C-alpha positions in Angstrom: -0.1 0.3 -0.3 1.6 3.4 -0.6 2.3 5.6 2.1 0.0 8.2 1.5 -3.0 5.8 1.4 -1.5 4.2 4.1 -1.7 7.1 6.3 -5.0 8.2 4.8 -6.1 4.4 6.7 -3.8 5.0 9.8 -5.6 8.3 9.8 -9.5 7.2 9.7 -9.2 4.7 12.0 -7.6 7.5 14.6 -9.8 10.1 14.2 -12.9 7.1 14.3 -11.1 6.0 18.1 -9.7 9.1 19.3 -11.5 12.3 17.3 -9.4 15.6 17.1 -7.0 14.2 19.9 -4.7 12.2 17.7 -3.3 13.8 14.3 -1.8 12.2 11.5 0.3 14.4 8.5 2.0 12.1 5.8 4.6 14.5 4.3 5.7 14.9 0.8 9.7 14.7 0.8 10.2 15.3 -2.8 7.9 18.4 -2.3 10.4 21.5 -1.9 8.1 23.4 0.7 8.6 20.3 2.9 12.3 20.2 2.6 12.7 23.6 3.1 10.6 23.3 6.7 12.2 20.0 7.9 15.6 20.5 6.9 17.0 19.0 9.7 15.3 15.7 9.8 15.7 14.8 5.9 19.4 15.6 6.5 19.2 12.7 9.1 16.9 10.5 7.5 19.6 10.9 4.2 22.7 10.6 6.9 21.2 6.8 8.3 20.0 6.3 4.8 17.1 5.1 5.6 14.8 4.0 3.1 10.8 5.4 2.8 8.7 5.8 4.4 10.0 6.9 7.3 6.9 7.2 10.5 7.5 9.7 13.5 5.7 9.5 16.6 6.1 12.7 18.2 9.4 13.1 17.4 10.0 9.6 17.8 10.8 7.3 15.3 8.7 4.2 15.1 8.9 3.1 11.7 11.5 2.9 8.8 11.3 1.6 5.1 7.6 0.8 5.4 3.8 1.9 7.0 1.3 -0.2 8.7 -1.6 1.5 9.6 -3.2 -1.3 12.0 0.6 -1.4 13.6 0.6 2.2 13.6 -2.8 2.4 15.2 -1.9 -0.2 18.1 1.2 2.0 18.8 -0.7 5.3 19.1 -3.2 3.6 21.4 -0.5 1.9 23.3 1.1 5.4 23.9 -2.1 7.3 24.9 -2.7 4.7 27.2 0.5 5.3 29.2 -0.2 8.9 29.3 -3.9 8.6 31.5 
């Protein structure tokens, strides 16, 4: 599943479960505006030679080289439980 579709699927599931409490943002790293806004993060990804897509949760690296919506939903649910 392409990363944009995987992100949309995860966003839909998380919206159903948590409403506006959770936001999913998909960034096209080939977009010049995204490249300007996220210079340090993209440089780090390049230095580490991580394959795309790369998934972060609150600046913590979760997945490299793929995005599985169900796993992302599970990780977010786990993190939200820890906050309670």
